[in-house]
N, C-alpha and C positions, 0 to 999 in steps of 0.2 A: 209316441206311437204305442198303441196297446198291442200286446201279443196274445194270440190264442194259445191257451194251455189246456192240455188234456191230462187228467190224473192218471198216472201209470200204476203207482203202488206206494206203500209206505217205505221209507228208507230202511227200516229195520227188517223188511222182508227180503232184502238182498244180502246174501252172505258172501264173505270174501272167497273169491275163486270159483263160485258157482254161478251158472247162468240160468235165468228163468225166462220163459216165453210169456208174452202178453198180447192181448187183442184190443188195443186202445181205440180202434175205429170200428169195432163191432162187425168184423167181417167173418166171424165164425171160425177163425183159426188164429194161431199166434203169428202176428205180422211183424213183431219186434222181439228182440231178446235184450235183456238187461242183466248186468252183472256188476259186482263190486270187485275191482282189481287194484290191489295196492292202495286201498282206502278210497278210491275214486269210483263213482258210478259211471258206467259206460253203457250206451244204448246203441244198438245197430238194427237195421232192417233185417228181418229173417229171410234173406235171399242170398244164395250163393251167387257170386258174380259169374260163375262158369255157365250156368243154364237158368238162372233165376228161379231156383227151386228152394223150398224150405229146407233148413239144414239139420234139424233134429231127427233122430230115428224114433223117438217117442217123447211124450210130454216132458219138457224141461231137461232134455238130454242134449246139451250143446257142447259140453267140454270133453276133451280127450281124457283117456283113462288116467293119465298122470296129472291132469288138472292144469297143464301149462298152456293149452291152446283151445280156442274155439274150433270145432271141427264140423265140416260138412259131411254127414254120414252117407250122403248119396255119392260123393266123389272122393272122399278121403282127404280133402283139402284141409290144411291147418292154417289158422289165422291167429295173429298175436292179439291177446285180449286188450292191450292198452291202446292200439290204434287200428285194429281190424285188418292189418296188412297180411296177405297170404304168403306164407313162407314155404309151403309144400303143396303140390297138387296141380291139377289142370289149370287153375287160375292164378298160378304163381306170379307175383308182381302186381296183382290187382288187389282191391280192398273191399271190405264190407262197407256198406253205406252207413256212416255214423249219423246219429240224430242228437239234437241238442236237448238237454234236460236241465231243470232247476230243482233244487230242494228248498222248500220254504221252512220257516222257523218251527213249524209243527212236525217236520219230518216227512212231509208229503213230497213224492217225486213227480214232477210235472214234465210232460213231453211238450216241447215247443212246436207249434204248428208252422213255424216260419220256414221249415224245410231242413234239409240235411246240412251238416257242416262238412267242410273239406277235411279229408282224412289226414292231411299233413299238418293240421292245426292241433293244438292241445284240445282234447275232447272231454276233459274233466268236467264233472257236474258243477255248475255254478250255484252259489247260495243266493236265496231271495231274501231281501230285507223285509 
């Protein structure tokens, strides 16, 4: 079965502990955020589970000041970068919607169109052969 893939970025465009926004579906706004956390690429929908609003306060500003959490600047919610789980704020106990990605041998990061992954699974980026 063939999977639909959308190019998100190059692997070297993601720096450890920093998140960037992307618009893979050409909606005119950053609909996903991607980051490298402890060597693994993680990608989430750019929607706070509290009220389904975008989380950054300006372009590519998704991380807390100490760099330890993804933050929703609209509500102050803090999310763990490795699994998207909310540890503080109005959506505590909920999670960001994780998306599946693959990195090919050329270092391209591809977003899988097959839908989101369950947040309780390992969300690490898979390698493509």
